[in-house]
C-alpha positions in Angstrom: 131.2 131.2 128.9 130.8 133.6 131.8 129.5 132.4 135.1 129.9 128.7 134.4 126.8 128.4 132.2 125.4 124.8 132.0 126.3 122.4 129.3 125.6 118.7 128.8 127.8 116.5 126.7 126.7 113.0 125.6 130.2 111.6 125.9 132.3 108.5 125.1 135.6 108.8 127.0 137.2 106.5 124.5 136.6 108.9 121.7 139.3 111.5 121.0 136.7 114.0 119.4 134.5 113.6 122.4 137.4 114.2 124.8 138.4 117.3 122.8 134.9 118.7 122.9 134.7 118.2 126.7 138.1 120.0 127.1 136.7 122.9 125.0 133.7 123.1 127.3 135.8 123.0 130.4 138.3 125.5 129.1 135.4 127.9 128.4 134.3 127.6 132.0 131.1 125.7 131.4 129.5 123.8 134.3 129.5 120.5 132.4 127.3 117.5 133.0 128.8 114.5 131.4 126.5 111.7 130.3 128.4 108.6 129.3 125.7 107.6 126.9 127.0 104.0 126.4 126.6 103.4 130.2 123.4 105.5 130.6 121.7 105.6 127.2 119.2 108.4 126.5 115.6 107.5 125.7 114.2 107.7 122.2 112.3 110.8 123.3 115.5 112.5 124.6 117.4 111.7 121.5 114.6 113.0 119.3 114.3 116.2 121.4 118.0 116.9 121.3 118.3 116.4 117.6 115.1 118.5 116.9 116.5 121.3 119.0 119.7 121.2 117.1 118.0 121.0 113.7 119.8 117.6 113.1 118.1 114.9 111.1 118.2 111.6 113.0 119.9 109.9 110.1 122.6 112.6 110.2 123.3 111.7 113.8 124.1 108.1 113.1 127.8 107.0 113.0 129.0 106.3 109.5 129.6 102.7 110.3 126.0 102.2 111.6 123.6 100.0 109.6 121.6 101.7 106.9 118.1 102.7 107.9 115.1 103.6 105.8 114.1 106.8 107.5 114.5 109.1 110.5 112.1 107.0 112.7 114.2 103.9 112.0 117.3 105.9 112.9 115.8 106.9 116.2 114.8 103.2 116.8 118.4 102.1 116.1 120.0 104.7 118.3 117.7 103.7 121.1 118.4 100.0 120.7 122.1 100.5 120.2 123.5 103.8 121.5 126.9 103.0 120.1 125.4 104.0 116.7 124.9 107.6 117.9 127.5 110.0 116.5 129.4 111.7 119.2 129.6 114.0 120.9 126.3 115.7 121.2 126.5 118.9 123.3 123.6 120.9 124.7 123.6 124.4 126.2 121.0 127.0 126.7 121.9 128.3 123.2 121.2 125.0 121.4 122.5 121.6 120.5 125.4 120.7 118.3 126.9 117.4 117.0 130.4 118.5 117.8 132.2 117.0 114.9 134.5 118.7 114.6 134.7 119.6 118.3 135.2 123.3 117.5 131.5 123.4 116.6 130.7 123.5 120.3 131.9 127.1 120.3 128.7 128.0 118.3 126.6 127.3 121.4 128.9 128.7 124.1 
């Protein structure tokens, strides 16, 4: 990533996959903004915009152990109420948004 291009990672430092994605970004020379989403939860609109930009259905961005939801609107409501239900890490660059599971998917947007 030449010139330290900007990247934002919605990160949980306790998650190995999230730490691995962050390391990939830093190793690529990205200028990384780290958002610890459990401490600073994104708004419903932010979550919706990130997922839309990445072509990710909200239900597909829920952790597997999250409660079942009826539809994408309910998934967004749940993620807003309980950010721990958001699958991690979400990574955004000028080239797009990826749910970096596995972390190597972040390379698609570097």
